[in-house]
N, C-alpha and C positions, 0 to 999 in steps of 0.2 A: 374342585371337581367339575368336569365338563358335563353339559346337559345330556340326557339320554338321546340316542340317535333320532328317535321319532320326533323329538322336540326341537331339533337343531334347525337353524336358519342360516343359509349361505347366500352371499352376494358374489357374483362372478362378473368382473369387468372384461370386456372383449368376448362376451358370451357367444356371439354369432360366428366366431372364427372356428377353425379346426379344433383346437384344444378346448375352447369354451363349450362347444356343442357336445363333445364326448364327456366332458366333466359334468355338464348339466344332466346328461343321461345317467351317469354314475351316481351322482348325489340323489337324484330322484328315486333311483332304484334302492338306495339306502334309507329312504324315508325322510329326506330333508325337505324343508320348504325352501325352494330355490328362486332367487331373484337374479336377473341379469341386467347389466348396463350395456346399452348399444347406442352408437352414434345416430343411427337411423333405424326406425322400426317400420319396415315395409316388406312386402313379399319378396322383393329382389334381394334384400339384405339379410333376411332371416331364414333363408332356405334350409340351412343346416339344423335349425331348431324348430322348424314348423311342426314336426311330429310330436314334440313334447310340450308345446305351449298350453298354458292353462286356458280354459274357456269358461269365463264366469257366467255366461248365459245358459250353458248346459250343466254348470256345476262340476266341470271336469278339472281336477287338480293338475298342476304341472308348472312349468317355468313361467314366471311372471316377468315380463319385460318392462324396463324403464328407459326412456330415451334420455340421453345425456352424454357428457364427454368429460374425460379426465383433465381437459384443459380448463374446466369450469369449477373452481373451488367451491363456490356457493352451492352448486348442484350436488357435489359430493357430500358436503356437510348436511344438506337437507335430506338426501337419500339415506345416508348412514343413520341419521337421527330417526327417520321414519321406520326403517327396516330393523334397526338394531340387530344386525346379524351376529351369530356366534363365530362365523368364519367368513373371511373375505379371500377370494382367489383373484389376484390382480394379474390378468393376462393381457390387458389392453396395451398396445404398443404399435409403433411403426415397425413392421416385421421384415420388410424387404431391405436386405443389406445394400443391394445395388441402388435402390431408390434413395437411400440415405445419403449417398454421395451427391445426388442432385438436390436433395432437400435436407441439408444438415440441420437447419434451425428447427424444422418440423420434427426431426428425430429427437432433438434435445428437448423440445417442448412437450411432446406427447410421451415419449418413452422415459426420459429422465425426470423432468419436472412433473409430469403426470403422476409418477410414483411419490414424489415429495408431497404433492398436493393431497394425495390419498392418505399418506401417513400423518400429515399435519391435521387433516380432518378428523382422523381417529383420535389424535392427541387432544385437539381443541374441545371435542365433545366428551372426552374422557370415556371412550367406549371400551368396554371389556370384550375384546375380540382377538381372534388369532388371524394373522395375515400371511398369506403365501404370495410371494412375488416370483414371476417367471423370469429368471435371469437367463443369460445366454452363454453358450460355449464360445461365442465370438469374442468375449471379453479376454480370453487367453491370448488371442492374436498369434504371434509367432513363438509362443512358449512351446518347447518341444513336447510331444506326447509321450506317454499318456498324461493328460491333464487331470488334476485332482483339486479338492477343495482348498488346499493350502498352497497351491502353486501360484507363481507370479502371473500377473495379468498385464498384457501389453496390447491394448485395443488398436486395430488398424482400419477402422471405419467409423464414420459418425454414428452408425447404429450401435456398434460395440462400445463406443465412448458413452453414449446415452444409457446403455444397459449398465455400464459400470457405475455411472452416477446413481442410478436407481439401486444397484446392489449395495453401494456404500450408504445410501439413505436408509435402507432397511437395517443394516448393521448398526448405524448410528442411533436410530430410534430404539433398537433392541438394547444396546449397551448404555444409552443415556437415559431413556425414559422407561425402560422395562417393558416395552411393547413385545408381545409374543409374535414376532415377525421372522419369517425365514425366506431364504433365497433357494429356489430350486434351480440349479445350474443345468439347464437343459441342452443336451446335444441334439443334433438333427433328429427329428421324428416326423414321420410322414403318414399319410393315409389318403384314401380317395377324396377326402374333404379338403386336402391341401390346395391352396390357390394355384392357378395355372401358370403363374409367373415363376414358381419354384421349380428347380431343375428336375427333381424326381418326377413331378407331375408332368412336366413338359415331355420328358423322355417316354413315360408310360403312355401318355396320350398319343404321341407320335407313333410309337410302336403299334398301337391298336389301329390307328387310322391308316398307316402304311400297309398293315396286314390286310386291311379291308379295301385297299386300292384307292383310298381317298386322298392320300398324300404320297410323296415320293421321298422327301428328305426332312430332316430336322437340323436346325443350326444351333450349335452349342458353343460355350466359351472354353474355359480351362478344363480339359478332360483329365488332367493329372491331379486335381485337387483331391485330397484325402479327407474323408469324413466318416463319422460314426453315426450310422442311420438306424433308427428303431421305429417302432410302430406306435402311433400317437395314443390309441386307447389304453395302452399299457403305461404310458407316461403320466396320464391323468390319475391313474391308480397311485403312482408315486407321489403326486401332488397331495392327494388326500392323506396318504400315510404320513407325510411330513407334518401335517397339522394335527395328527392324533398323538404325536410324541409328547411326553411330559415336558421335555426341555427343548426350546427352540434352537435348532441347528441347521446350518446350510448343508445341502447335499448335491453331489453330481448325480444326474440321471442320464445314463448312457448304456450302450451295449458292451463297450470295451473292444469292439471289433473295427478294423480299418478297411475301407473300400474306396476306390477312386470313382469319379464320375464315369469313367470308362467302364468300370466294373458294373455299374448300375445299367448303363446302356447295353452292355453285352447280355446281362441277365434278362432285361425287359424284352429285347428283340429275340433272344433265344426262346423265350416262352411262346412266341408266335411263329417259331421256325424260320427266323430271318437272321442274316449276318449283319450285325450292326455297322460294320465298316462300309457297307454299301449304301447306307442311308443317313449317316451322321456327317455333317459338315462343320468345320471349325470357322468361327468368326472372331477375330481378335477384338472387335468392338464390344464383344460381350465379356471380355476380361476386365475385372475391376481395377481401378487405379492402384489399389494396394491389396494384394491377394494374401489370403491366409492359406498356407500350404497344407497343413495337417491338423485336424482336430479329432482326437480320439480320447474319450473319457475313461476314467477309472471309477467304476460304479461300486467298488468294494465297500465304501463307507455307507452307502444306502443299503447295501445287502446286509451288513453287520448290524446297523442300527434299526432298520425298518423291516428287514426281510424282503425288500423289493428286489426283484430280478427281472430283466427283460426275457421275453420268450420268443420273440419274432426277430429274425435277422434278414440281411439283404436278399438272399435267394428267395425266401418265402415272401418277403415284402414286395419284391418285384412282381411276383405272381399275383398278389392281392391287388396291386395298383393297375396292372395291365388288364386283369379280368374285370375290374370295375369299369375301366374305360370301354372295353368291348361290350359289356352289358349295357352301358349307357347308349352305345351306338346301335346295337342290334338285338338287345335282349339278353337274358341269362346265358352264361357260357359255362360249360363244364368240359374238362379234358381237352382243352385246346392245345394242339401241338404245332399246327401249321395252317394258316389261312391264305397264304400267298401262293400263287401259281408259279 
């Protein structure tokens, strides 16, 4: 039987990223004691979690940060032994698909072997813990959509290959050692906390800046790529739900809807009263060496087993992203329809 919610302790790797920050908020709201692993603990790297950090001097509870790296096995063993968490959410990874083509060994070391190190640390100290691993839709590669938990996986990038290594490490530990470990196969999920290198954030930021007269164009790569985009705060709810299930099972977390990069550009620019075709330029140098044409998930398994369903889809997501960019540039925005002359 699992411990009462108020007594649970969780460790989040990659806590300062988009998903880690939303997950920390969720777990703290549920009464967890929350610890986070971060490669660097500094104001520049912890901006997303600054508002939930514990303050021991004022006696304020909150997220406790620990500096460390998933490439350091001894640090993982020491931290897990010290914290003895009930749940581990393993989100740390090299997340940029394009960057993985330039740094394939780093992708393998951090994303693939980092997961192996974490699972081995759990096994070596014989820790009774539930482990969630953030797997990726990129593992499906050119498998035709809709992609589901039992579909074939054909990775087409070093990032996807590293994620597939981690995915199988989780399954191997579950089936061989009885570890309560699961893979959440996450399709694209965005928020205002998404890194600026990601295409949705780039588009939303450009739409806001162009609407305010601060830029004129944005350069993009493959406009025809089809993706399944959801809202990050809802996806961390799915992560938590997966670790509450009695039996460890892998699940796809997705919206089940298909949109192109062009669709996202159209929606973002339309929200500020602009025609996207006048401001978007194509640059073939931004096209990846091996492209994945279409990733659209089948979330029916998660719906049936967990009751998890997405609530936010691309039209609303575009408004959320653009409004956040506008607010950051000039203050709170409401009812924006056109800012351009």
